[in-house]
Structure formats: structure tokens, C-alpha cells
C-alpha positions in Angstrom: -4.1 -2.6 -13.2 -6.6 -1.9 -10.8 -8.4 -5.0 -8.7 -11.8 -5.6 -8.8 -12.4 -7.9 -6.3 -11.1 -10.8 -4.3 -12.3 -14.4 -3.3 -10.6 -16.2 -0.4 -11.4 -19.7 0.0 -9.9 -22.0 3.3 -7.5 -19.7 3.5 -5.5 -19.6 6.7 -8.7 -18.7 9.6 -11.0 -17.7 6.4 -13.6 -20.3 5.4 -14.7 -17.4 2.8 -14.1 -13.6 1.9 -16.0 -12.2 -1.1 -15.6 -8.5 -1.6 -15.3 -5.8 -3.9 -12.7 -3.1 -4.0 -12.9 0.6 -4.3 -11.5 2.1 -7.5 -9.1 4.5 -5.4 -9.3 3.3 -1.8 -10.6 0.1 0.5 -10.3 0.2 4.1 -10.2 -2.8 6.2 -11.4 -2.6 9.7 -11.5 -5.0 13.1 -10.2 -6.2 15.9 -6.6 -8.1 16.5 -7.7 -11.4 15.1 -10.2 -10.7 12.6 -8.5 -11.1 9.3 -7.5 -8.0 7.9 -4.1 -9.1 7.2 -5.0 -11.7 6.0 -6.7 -10.4 3.0 -3.9 -8.3 2.2 -1.7 -11.6 2.7 -4.3 -13.8 0.1 -4.3 -10.6 -2.3 -0.7 -10.9 -2.4 -0.4 -13.9 -3.2 -2.8 -13.6 -5.5 -0.7 -10.9 -7.4 2.2 -12.8 -7.2 1.8 -15.0 -10.0 2.3 -12.2 -12.0 5.7 -11.9 -10.7 6.5 -15.6 -11.0 6.3 -15.0 -14.6 7.7 -12.0 -15.6 11.2 -12.8 -16.3 14.2 -12.4 -13.6 11.6 -11.8 -11.0 10.7 -14.3 -7.7 7.1 -15.0 -7.6 5.1 -15.0 -3.5 2.9 -18.3 -3.3 1.6 -20.3 -1.0 3.7 -21.7 2.3 4.0 -25.1 2.5 2.2 -25.0 5.8 -0.7 -23.0 7.5 -2.2 -21.4 4.4 -4.8 -24.0 4.2 -7.5 -23.4 6.8 -7.8 -26.0 9.7 -11.0 -26.8 11.8 -12.2 -29.3 13.8 -8.3 -30.5 13.3 -8.9 -31.4 10.0 -7.3 -29.6 7.0 -9.7 -28.4 4.1 -9.1 -29.7 0.7 -7.8 -26.8 -0.8 -7.1 -22.9 -0.4 -7.5 -20.9 -3.4 -7.2 -16.7 -3.9 -9.2 -15.5 -6.8 -8.5 -11.8 -8.2 -10.5 -9.8 -11.1 -9.5 -6.5 -12.2 -11.2 -3.9 -13.2 -10.8 -4.8 -17.2 -12.2 -8.5 -15.9 -9.1 -10.0 -16.2 -9.5 -12.7 -13.2 -7.4 -15.7 -12.2 -6.9 -17.6 -9.2 -4.1 -19.6 -7.3 -4.9 -23.1 -5.6 -3.4 -25.0 -2.7 -4.2 -28.6 -2.5 -3.4 -30.5 0.8 -2.4 -33.4 -0.9 -1.9 -34.8 -4.4 -4.5 -37.4 -4.0 -7.0 -38.5 -6.5 -9.6 -38.3 -4.1 -9.0 -34.9 -2.8 -8.3 -33.6 -6.2 -12.1 -35.2 -6.8 -13.4 -32.6 -4.1 -11.9 -29.8 -5.4 -13.8 -27.0 -7.3 -12.7 -26.3 -11.0 -10.5 -23.6 -11.1 -9.3 -20.6 -13.7 -5.6 -21.5 -13.3 -3.3 -17.9 -14.0 -3.5 -18.4 -18.2 -5.2 -15.6 -18.8 -2.6 -13.4 -16.5 0.0 -14.8 -18.5 -1.2 -14.0 -21.9 -2.0 -10.4 -21.0 1.7 -10.3 -19.5 2.9 -11.8 -22.3 1.2 -9.0 -24.6 1.1 -5.8 -22.4 4.8 -6.3 -20.8 6.9 -9.6 -22.3 6.0 -8.6 -26.1 6.8 -5.4 -26.0 9.6 -5.6 -23.7 11.6 -7.8 -26.0 10.8 -6.2 -28.8 11.9 -2.5 -27.8 8.7 -1.3 -27.8 6.1 0.8 -25.3 5.0 -0.7 -22.4 3.6 -0.1 -19.1 5.4 -2.0 -15.8 2.3 -2.6 -13.7 2.9 -1.9 -10.3 1.7 -3.7 -6.9 3.4 -3.4 -3.8 2.8 -4.5 0.1 4.1 -3.0 3.0 3.6 -4.9 6.5 4.3 -3.6 9.9 7.9 -4.8 9.8 7.8 -1.1 7.5 9.0 0.4 10.3 12.5 -0.9 10.4 14.5 0.9 7.7 17.2 -1.8 6.5 19.7 1.0 5.6 23.1 0.2 3.9 26.4 1.2 6.0 28.8 0.6 2.4 28.2 1.0 -1.1 29.6 -2.3 -1.7 27.8 -4.3 -3.7 25.5 -1.8 -5.1 24.3 -2.5 -8.7 25.2 0.1 -11.2 21.9 -0.1 -13.5 18.2 -0.7 -13.0 16.1 -2.5 -15.4 12.7 -1.6 -15.3 10.9 -4.6 -13.8 13.2 -4.3 -10.8 10.9 -2.2 -10.0 8.9 -5.2 -8.9 11.8 -7.2 -6.9 10.4 -8.1 -3.3 7.5 -5.8 -3.9 5.0 -8.2 -2.5 7.0 -9.2 0.8 5.4 -7.6 3.8 8.7 -6.6 5.7 11.0 -3.4 4.9 12.9 -2.6 1.4 14.4 0.5 1.8 17.5 -0.6 1.1 16.9 -1.0 -2.8 14.8 2.5 -2.7 18.3 3.8 -1.1 21.0 2.1 -3.9 18.3 3.5 -6.4 18.0 6.8 -5.4 22.1 7.1 -4.9 22.8 5.6 -8.6 20.3 8.7 -9.6 21.7 11.1 -8.2 24.9 10.1 -9.2 23.3 10.0 -13.3 21.6 13.8 -12.1 25.5 15.0 -11.5 27.2 13.5 -14.6 24.6 15.2 -17.0 25.1 18.3 -14.7 28.7 18.6 -14.8 28.3 17.4 -19.0 26.4 20.8 -19.8 27.5 23.1 -16.9 23.6 23.5 -15.7 23.6 22.7 -12.0 20.0 23.1 -12.8 19.3 20.1 -14.2 16.8 17.5 -12.2 16.3 13.9 -13.5 12.6 13.3 -13.9 12.5 10.6 -12.1 14.4 11.6 -9.4 12.7 14.8 -9.4 9.5 12.8 -8.7 10.7 11.0 -5.7 11.8 14.2 -4.6 8.6 15.4 -5.0 6.9 12.9 -3.0 8.9 13.6 -0.3 7.6 17.1 0.0 4.4 16.5 -0.6 4.0 14.4 2.4 6.7 16.1 4.7 6.4 20.4 4.1 8.8 20.6 6.8 11.5 18.2 5.1 13.1 19.4 2.2 16.4 18.4 0.2 16.6 15.0 0.6 19.9 13.2 -0.8 22.4 10.6 -0.5 25.6 11.9 2.0 28.8 10.0 1.9 31.5 9.4 4.5 29.7 8.1 6.5 26.8 6.4 3.6 23.9 8.2 5.1 20.5 9.6 3.5 19.7 12.8 5.1 16.7 15.4 4.7 16.8 19.2 6.4 14.3 19.5 8.7 13.8 23.0 10.9 17.6 24.5 9.4 19.2 21.6 10.6 20.4 18.0 8.7 19.1 14.8 9.7 20.1 11.2 9.2 17.0 9.0 8.1 17.8 7.1 10.9 17.5 10.0 13.4 14.0 10.8 12.9 11.2 9.5 14.8 9.4 6.1 14.3 6.5 7.9 12.8 8.4 10.0 10.1 10.5 7.1 9.4 7.8 4.3 9.2 6.1 6.6 6.7 9.2 8.3 5.1 10.8 5.4 3.9 6.9 4.0 2.8 7.0 7.0 0.6 11.0 6.8 -1.0 10.0 3.5 -1.3 6.9 3.6 -3.4 8.0 7.0 -5.5 11.9 4.9 -6.6 9.7 1.8 -8.1 7.1 4.1 -9.6 9.9 6.4 -11.1 12.0 2.6 -11.8 8.8 1.0 -13.4 7.2 4.2 -15.9 10.1 6.3 -16.1 9.0 7.1 -19.7 5.1 8.7 -18.4 5.5 12.5 -17.3 4.6 12.3 -14.4 5.8 8.8 -12.4 3.6 9.5 -9.6 0.7 9.7 -11.9 1.0 5.9 -13.2 -1.2 3.1 -11.7 -0.5 1.2 -9.1 -2.5 -0.7 -6.6 -0.7 -0.6 -2.6 -1.2 -2.5 0.2 -0.3 -1.2 3.7 -1.1 -2.8 6.9 -2.1 -0.4 9.8 -1.2 2.4 7.9 -1.5 4.3 10.9 1.3 2.8 12.6 3.4 5.1 14.7 1.7 8.6 13.9 0.2 11.3 16.1 -3.2 11.2 15.8 -3.4 14.5 13.9 -0.9 13.1 11.3 -3.5 10.1 10.8 -6.1 12.2 10.5 -4.1 13.7 6.9 -2.4 10.6 5.8 -5.0 8.7 3.7 -5.6 12.4 2.1 -1.4 12.9 1.7 -1.2 9.7 0.2 -4.0 9.8 -2.1 -3.0 13.4 -3.5 0.3 12.2 -4.1 0.0 9.1 -5.8 -3.1 10.0 -7.7 -3.6 7.3 -10.0 -2.8 4.7 -7.0 -5.6 1.7 -5.7 -4.7 1.8 -2.1 -5.9 -1.1 0.4 -5.2 0.0 4.1 -5.7 -1.6 7.1 -6.4 0.3 10.2 -7.6 0.4 14.2 -7.9 4.3 14.0 -10.9 6.1 14.1 -9.0 9.6 12.8 -8.3 7.6 9.8 -12.0 6.7 9.4 -13.4 10.1 10.3 -10.5 11.6 7.7 -12.4 9.6 4.8 -15.3 10.6 5.8 -13.8 14.6 5.9 -13.0 13.5 2.2 -16.2 12.3 1.2 -18.5 14.8 2.2 -15.9 17.4 0.8 -16.6 16.0 -2.3 -20.1 16.2 -1.6 -19.9 20.2 -1.2 -17.0 20.9 -4.0 -19.5 22.7 -6.4 -20.1 25.2 -3.6 -18.2 28.5 -3.3 -15.9 27.4 -0.2 -13.8 30.2 1.7 -12.3 28.1 4.5 -8.8 27.0 3.2 -8.8 24.1 6.4 -11.8 22.8 4.2 -10.7 23.8 0.9 -7.2 21.6 1.3 -9.0 18.5 2.0 -9.0 15.9 -1.0 -12.7 15.0 -1.8 -13.6 11.4 -2.6 -16.4 9.8 -4.4 -18.1 7.4 -2.3 -18.2 5.2 -5.5 -15.0 4.4 -6.0 -14.0 3.8 -1.7 -15.1 0.3 -0.1 -14.9 -0.3 3.4 -14.8 -3.3 5.5 -15.6 -4.6 9.5 -14.0 -8.0 9.5 -14.8 -10.7 12.2 -13.8 -13.9 12.1 -16.9 -15.2 10.6 -17.8 -12.4 7.9 -16.9 -9.3 6.4 -19.5 -6.3 6.7 -19.5 -3.3 4.3 -19.2 -0.3 6.5 -20.5 2.0 3.3 -24.0 4.0 4.2 -25.3 3.7 0.7 -28.0 7.0 1.7 -25.7 9.0 3.0 -22.3 8.0 1.4 -20.2 7.5 4.2 -18.3 5.4 6.4 -20.4 3.7 9.6 -17.4 4.5 11.8 -17.4 1.6 14.6 -14.5 2.6 15.8 -15.9 5.8 18.0 -17.8 3.4 19.9 -14.6 2.8 21.8 -14.1 6.3 22.4 -17.8 6.5 23.9 -17.3 3.6 25.8 -14.1 5.4 27.4 -16.4 8.9 27.3 -18.8 6.8 29.4 -16.9 5.7 31.4 -15.3 9.4 32.6 -18.6 10.6 33.0 -19.4 8.3 35.0 -16.2 8.4 37.6 -16.9 12.4 37.1 -20.8 11.8 38.4 -19.5 9.8 41.4 -16.8 12.7 42.4 -19.9 15.4 42.4 -21.8 12.9 44.4 -18.9 13.2 47.0 -17.8 17.0 47.0 -18.6 18.3 50.9 
């Protein structure tokens, strides 16, 4: 499943948002309070209708207060979120201001979630009940709270088995969710160890666990041999010849590593029947993708994510010009992909097709596309902030030169 468009009506501070999403990547840029996170939250509520319908999952919906837009000290009659997929599946969710008949009469007719539920019945629930083949549609939301990892200190209460739909548990809650991935990793390692002893072959690896390991080492070439250790219970990696607890790593490492472990575990749990679970389709939202990352890391993180999770549709927000310029490098790389290139640094850049990318500058009043259709590049408004600082520096330098003895 991939999303084609999102529409928000009277949702929080937004009177109306109507944007198309990129097949592979959508970037939301804007000042604090411009509504970037609001759009991600709206998408998560729209997708929450799927969790509500799937068995043994808790859905995400509107809050009781605060989600209906208020202007001039008056609530709008309703808030509505409409999503459409690339395959033309369309549904909406509506929250009314109140249950009065008068309010109901002024709310435009909606689509509801019937088509979504019929799709899930046909593609997931019925095959699940009948023991048939199916693919779990995966969507995950990572908010800024992902930096606070929930590291378990004891194995007490660890479940022994994992169902495929468990990959969607709490997937749309923007706070940290590393604990479930930790438990999955622990159980899969135990399963792998049993197989190795049974076959007397320590080279045996579970494909789904191997996929999670590959994701980690793909984004973190300096880390190796990720695994769970006991007494005390901890997730460790090797860096520079030393074993480190994930909790000992810097905030930049923890923030991104927790995301990668969680996402790869969910993908492997959801669709273990696929030869490469990391290649399954997914929708992943990341608020402030540059969170806690050094500028040099910001310049490669999007490319690394796209390269590791090749069929994932990423919807991200950022304040970083490094992120935007790295995307422009990928867009430019695609334009010269037919040329013979000798530069290793250029060859390593993942190509991005302009038609697969969407980018918007969000303000309190509107969302303006930043894609230049002629150049196939993003208009990087964030560089203006650098330019302002540079101009100030130049002025001070000129003053310094003018007053030199």
C-alpha cells in the first residue's frame, strides 16, 4: 500500500490541506508551528482506521478535544481526514463538533471507511483465517520522542510468539516503541540458536533476523554483530573493536538505530514469507528526520533509508538544508545515471526520479510545492537562513577591515 494524496479539513490549526504524495519520498519543510507534524498526525489518524478493523489491534482516532479547528473562539462543525492510495482506494474519517441534527446537516457527505474495510477483508483477514497467502500492509509513524528508547531491564512478561499482525501494534503512535522490537529480536535469536544446535551448524541464520541485521549494518557500517546479551539484559553492537550497549551510544546513534531496528523488525514480522522482508511495501512517516544527527550524517540519512528499504514510501519533515541538498544530489544523480562515472563519491549516491518525489513548504495558511518541474529539483528555501548568516558575517568582516590601523 502506498498513499497518493491526503486531505485535511478543519483539522487542528489547518482549515484545509490538499497535497499529493511522492511514490517514494515526500518532504515537508517549514517553520515551527507551520503544521508539518499536523499533516503526519492526520495521516496516522486516517491510517488508524485500518488498525481499528484488523483483529487484535487497537486503532488510532481523533482526540476528544483539540482536533477540530477553532477560529474566532468557535469550533468548526467537523474535522475530516481523507486518504487515497496509489491503487485508487479512498476513504475518510470524520469527527463532528456535536451530535445535533443542525450540525449534521451542514457537514458535507463523506466516504466513510467501508471501501477500506472491504479491502482489508479481501486482502488480509479472509486469507489469514483461511490459511492463504497474503501481505500485511505496513505503516509506521516515528515522532520526535523516538530518541527516548524503552529498554527492558528484565525478560519478565516477554511473549514467546509473534503474530504477523503484531507488526502493526502501536505502529501509529509517534512515541518510542523500541521495546517490542527488542523482544522480537530476543525471541528470534533464541529460535535461531535452537536451529543451529538441532542441525549442528552455527552458520544457520533465520532469514527475517538476518534482514534486521542487514538493515542495521547498511545504515551503520561502523557497527557489527548486533545481538542481545543477558546478565544484564541489553542490546549490544560492536564498534571499533569494543562491545557497546545501545544505551551507551550518542543520541544521534540511538535515535536512528532505534528506528532502524524497530522498522526492520516490523517488516520481518509482518511479511516473513518474502525472500527479502526489507523490500516489502510500507508507509513510513518520520518527524524531523535530522533529529540529533551531525550535518555529515544528515547529508546521507535519507539516501541510506531509501537504499535499505527500497519499496518504502517515506513521508518526512525536516528543518535541515543538508537533508534538502542531499535529496537534490540524488535527483541530479538520476539525470546523469546514463553517463560513465568514475567518481566513487558520486556513484554511491542513490538516484531519485523527480516524479517519485514531492516536497512542500508548509505555512500557517498553505502548502506550496517546492518541486521545480523544469529542473526536477527542490527549491531549497532553507538555504536562505544560511545566506542571512553569511551576509551578517560579511558585514562584520567589512567593518573589521574598514577599521584596521
